[in-house]
C-alpha positions as CSV (number, residue, x, y, z in Angstrom):
1,X,143.2,71.2,62.3
2,X,144.0,73.9,65.6
3,X,145.4,76.3,63.4
4,X,142.5,78.7,62.1
5,X,145.0,79.2,59.4
6,X,145.2,76.1,58.3
7,X,142.8,75.9,55.2
8,X,143.8,78.9,53.7
9,X,147.5,77.4,54.1
10,X,146.6,74.2,52.7
11,X,144.9,76.2,49.8
12,X,148.0,78.4,48.9
13,X,150.0,75.2,48.8
14,X,147.7,73.4,46.9
15,X,147.5,76.3,44.6
16,X,151.2,76.5,44.1
17,X,151.2,72.8,43.2
18,X,152.9,72.1,46.2
19,X,152.5,68.3,47.8
20,X,150.5,68.3,51.3
21,X,150.3,65.8,54.0
22,X,149.8,66.5,57.9
23,X,150.0,64.7,61.5
24,X,146.2,64.7,63.0
25,X,144.6,63.3,66.5
26,X,141.6,63.3,64.5
27,X,139.9,64.6,67.3
28,X,139.2,67.9,64.7
29,X,138.7,66.1,61.5
30,X,135.2,66.6,61.7
31,X,132.8,66.5,58.4
32,X,133.0,70.0,57.3
33,X,137.1,70.0,57.6
34,X,136.7,66.7,55.9
35,X,134.9,68.0,53.0
36,X,137.1,70.9,53.0
37,X,140.5,68.8,53.1
38,X,139.4,66.5,50.1
39,X,137.8,69.7,48.1
40,X,141.3,71.5,48.5
41,X,143.4,68.5,47.8
42,X,145.7,67.4,50.2
43,X,147.9,64.2,49.3
44,X,148.4,62.3,52.5
45,X,146.5,62.8,56.5
46,X,148.7,60.7,58.9
47,X,146.3,60.0,61.8
48,X,147.9,58.9,65.5
49,X,145.7,56.4,67.3
50,X,146.9,54.8,70.1
51,X,144.6,52.4,71.1
52,X,142.4,49.6,70.2
53,X,139.7,50.1,73.4
54,X,138.3,53.1,74.8
55,X,139.7,51.9,78.2
56,X,143.2,51.8,76.9
57,X,142.7,55.1,74.7
58,X,141.8,57.2,78.1
59,X,145.1,55.7,79.8
60,X,147.3,56.9,77.1
61,X,145.6,59.9,76.1
62,X,145.0,60.7,79.4
63,X,143.9,64.3,79.1
64,X,141.1,63.0,76.8
65,X,137.7,60.7,77.7
66,X,137.5,57.6,76.9
67,X,134.2,58.6,74.5
68,X,137.2,60.4,72.4
69,X,138.3,57.1,71.1
70,X,134.5,56.8,69.8
71,X,134.6,60.4,68.1
72,X,137.9,59.9,66.6
73,X,137.1,56.5,64.8
74,X,133.8,58.1,63.6
75,X,135.7,61.1,62.3
76,X,137.8,58.4,60.1
77,X,135.3,56.7,59.2
78,X,132.9,59.5,58.0
79,X,136.5,60.9,56.1
80,X,137.2,57.7,54.1
81,X,133.0,57.7,53.3
82,X,133.4,61.6,52.5
83,X,136.0,60.6,50.1
84,X,134.9,57.8,48.4
85,X,131.4,60.2,47.9
86,X,133.9,62.5,46.3
87,X,135.2,60.0,43.6
88,X,139.0,60.8,44.5
89,X,141.8,58.8,45.9
90,X,143.2,61.3,48.3
91,X,144.3,62.5,50.3
92,X,145.2,58.7,51.5
93,X,144.5,57.9,55.2
94,X,146.9,56.2,57.1
95,X,146.7,55.6,60.3
96,X,150.0,55.1,62.8
97,X,149.7,53.1,66.2
98,X,152.7,53.4,68.1
99,X,153.2,50.9,70.4
100,X,154.6,50.8,74.0
101,X,153.7,49.0,77.3
102,X,150.0,50.4,77.5
103,X,148.8,49.3,74.3
104,X,150.8,46.5,73.3
105,X,148.0,43.9,73.8
106,X,145.6,45.3,71.6
107,X,147.0,45.1,67.9
108,X,144.4,42.7,66.9
109,X,141.7,44.7,68.2
110,X,143.3,48.1,66.4
111,X,143.3,46.1,63.2
112,X,139.8,45.6,63.8
113,X,139.3,48.9,64.0
114,X,141.2,50.1,60.7
115,X,139.2,47.4,58.9
116,X,135.8,48.7,60.0
117,X,137.6,52.9,59.0
118,X,139.2,51.6,55.6
119,X,141.8,53.2,55.5
120,X,144.7,53.3,52.6
121,X,147.1,52.3,54.8
122,X,148.0,51.2,58.3
123,X,151.5,51.2,60.5
124,X,152.4,49.7,63.5
125,X,155.6,50.7,65.0
126,X,157.3,50.8,68.5
127,X,157.7,53.6,70.3
128,X,160.9,55.5,70.1
129,X,162.3,56.3,73.7
130,X,163.8,58.9,75.1
131,X,164.3,60.7,78.4
132,X,160.2,61.6,78.8
133,X,158.6,58.6,77.9
134,X,161.2,55.8,79.4
135,X,158.4,54.2,81.8
136,X,156.3,53.2,78.3
137,X,159.6,51.0,77.3
138,X,158.2,46.8,76.3
139,X,159.5,44.3,78.1
140,X,160.4,41.2,76.7
141,X,157.7,39.5,77.6
142,X,155.4,42.2,75.7
143,X,157.3,42.1,72.8
144,X,156.2,37.9,72.7
145,X,152.8,39.2,72.6
146,X,153.6,41.9,69.7
147,X,155.0,39.0,67.4
148,X,152.1,36.6,68.6
149,X,149.7,39.2,67.1
150,X,151.2,40.7,64.0
151,X,150.7,37.5,61.7
152,X,146.6,38.3,63.0
153,X,147.1,41.7,62.0
154,X,148.5,41.2,58.5
155,X,145.4,38.9,57.6
156,X,142.7,41.0,58.9
157,X,144.5,44.2,56.7
158,X,145.0,41.9,53.8
159,X,141.6,40.7,53.6
160,X,140.6,44.3,53.8
161,X,142.5,45.7,51.3
162,X,144.2,47.9,54.0
163,X,148.1,48.1,53.0
164,X,150.3,46.9,56.1
165,X,153.4,49.0,55.9
166,X,155.9,46.9,57.8
């Protein structure tokens, strides 16, 4: 969404009947861009949202202030409202939560936030480790905390008719 030619590219792809999906952190998915994306007809939007509280968000996304957490939440919620008002079912919004040792304790908070946003689907997955992010590796105790939260998360999402991508 930072690229100034994103919307013309989306428009061109759709004019050629190509499917369009993209990934975002949600910061720039404001009302104006949301309306345009809905009108142009993207198929799916994947939004990475790595925290269940503003405090953890500020730690995980260290270059962003804690308030950005609420901006993203608001952007995603407004996106879903605008899409609903448009009468369209696309683009599907899929929220992705990458789980690691800084946010493993917040899965339930993330699911509650997801329920408020009302995306089409949510996926939680463990971080893929490499040389650059090895410090985020989960230990066995943290994995047990995650296991304890999964059924609660599944219940929250199911009650709110949100697909839980396992």
